[in-house]
VEXLUMTOR-894639 format. One record per residue (C-alpha): chain; residue in three letters; residue number from 1; x, y, z. Coordinates in steps of 0.05 Angstrom, whole numbers, padded with zeros to 5 digits, always signed. Layout:
# VEXLUMTOR-894639
A ala NUM X Y Z .
...
//
This chain:
# VEXLUMTOR-894639
A met 1 -00209 +00247 +00196 .
A ser 2 -00216 +00177 +00223 .
A glu 3 -00251 +00155 +00158 .
A asp 4 -00191 +00182 +00119 .
A val 5 -00144 +00141 +00162 .
A leu 6 -00187 +00079 +00156 .
A asp 7 -00188 +00088 +00080 .
A leu 8 -00112 +00095 +00080 .
A leu 9 -00104 +00032 +00123 .
A asn 10 -00148 -00006 +00074 .
A ala 11 -00108 +00022 +00015 .
A leu 12 -00043 +00002 +00050 .
A glu 13 -00066 -00069 +00059 .
A gln 14 -00090 -00073 -00013 .
A glu 15 -00023 -00047 -00040 .
A leu 16 +00018 -00093 +00004 .
A arg 17 -00024 -00151 -00022 .
A arg 18 -00016 -00127 -00094 .
A leu 19 +00060 -00126 -00083 .
A asn 20 +00056 -00197 -00056 .
A val 21 +00088 -00179 +00011 .
A trp 22 +00025 -00188 +00055 .
A ser 23 +00040 -00246 +00100 .
A pro 24 -00011 -00292 +00132 .
A leu 25 +00039 -00309 +00187 .
A pro 26 +00061 -00257 +00238 .
A pro 27 +00134 -00246 +00255 .
A ser 28 +00161 -00282 +00316 .
A pro 29 +00147 -00253 +00385 .
A glu 30 +00221 -00234 +00389 .
A ala 31 +00215 -00194 +00325 .
A met 32 +00153 -00159 +00350 .
A ala 33 +00189 -00142 +00415 .
A ser 34 +00240 -00098 +00380 .
A ser 35 +00250 -00031 +00412 .
A val 36 +00284 +00004 +00354 .
A pro 37 +00245 +00049 +00306 .
A phe 38 +00208 +00012 +00251 .
A cys 39 +00234 -00054 +00282 .
A phe 40 +00288 -00049 +00229 .
A asp 41 +00332 -00097 +00267 .
A thr 42 +00281 -00153 +00265 .
A met 43 +00236 -00144 +00204 .
A val 44 +00232 -00111 +00137 .
A phe 45 +00192 -00047 +00129 .
A ser 46 +00132 -00080 +00095 .
A gln 47 +00126 -00127 +00155 .
A trp 48 +00129 -00068 +00202 .
A leu 49 +00073 -00034 +00163 .
A gln 50 +00030 -00096 +00166 .
A trp 51 +00043 -00121 +00236 .
A val 52 +00060 -00059 +00276 .
A phe 53 +00037 +00006 +00243 .
A ala 54 -00031 -00016 +00215 .
A pro 55 -00054 -00052 +00279 .
A arg 56 -00032 +00007 +00323 .
A met 57 -00069 +00056 +00279 .
A arg 58 -00131 +00013 +00279 .
A ala 59 -00128 +00008 +00355 .
A leu 60 -00123 +00084 +00360 .
A leu 61 -00184 +00091 +00315 .
A asp 62 -00223 +00039 +00355 .
A arg 63 -00209 +00077 +00420 .
A gly 64 -00224 +00144 +00389 .
A gly 65 -00155 +00168 +00409 .
A pro 66 -00116 +00223 +00375 .
A leu 67 -00069 +00207 +00318 .
A pro 68 +00005 +00212 +00331 .
A thr 69 +00036 +00278 +00310 .
A gly 70 +00101 +00294 +00276 .
A ser 71 +00101 +00231 +00233 .
A asp 72 +00157 +00224 +00182 .
A ile 73 +00148 +00152 +00159 .
A ala 74 +00159 +00172 +00086 .
A ser 75 +00232 +00191 +00098 .
A tyr 76 +00248 +00121 +00123 .
A ala 77 +00204 +00089 +00070 .
A gln 78 +00245 +00122 +00015 .
A ile 79 +00305 +00083 +00040 .
A ala 80 +00272 +00019 +00065 .
A leu 81 +00226 +00003 +00007 .
A pro 82 +00281 +00001 -00047 .
A ala 83 +00326 -00038 +00001 .
A glu 84 +00269 -00089 +00005 .
A gly 85 +00263 -00089 -00071 .
A leu 86 +00196 -00054 -00070 .
A his 87 +00185 +00002 -00120 .
A ser 88 +00114 +00027 -00114 .
A asp 89 +00093 +00099 -00125 .
A asp 90 +00024 +00079 -00098 .
A leu 91 +00053 +00053 -00032 .
A met 92 +00097 +00115 -00025 .
A gly 93 +00036 +00159 -00037 .
A ile 94 -00003 +00123 +00017 .
A ile 95 +00053 +00131 +00067 .
A glu 96 +00061 +00205 +00049 .
A arg 97 -00014 +00215 +00061 .
A phe 98 -00007 +00183 +00130 .
A asp 99 +00049 +00233 +00146 .
A phe 100 +00005 +00290 +00121 .
A leu 101 -00053 +00270 +00165 .
A met 102 -00008 +00262 +00226 .
A lys 103 +00026 +00330 +00223 .
//
């Protein structure tokens, strides 16, 4: 399973780069300190995927810890991606596969 998650993380990065939303600069420390789901008050969803979700998932894999359960990222992505101007079936598919693996 960890190889599946690693493959999805790599696909996520590749798709964010293809969409030209991969940023070389991290959000501010204040933005990263958000306590609301998806940091929606301080960053757009693609930033959250890059700077919060992906690093946390990689850290879990590195520690050999269990994946979170009950994930429903896709529901938020269906709203957040169009609001950000991103329309990518590939990105939605990647997010849906994360949800499937974290049931």
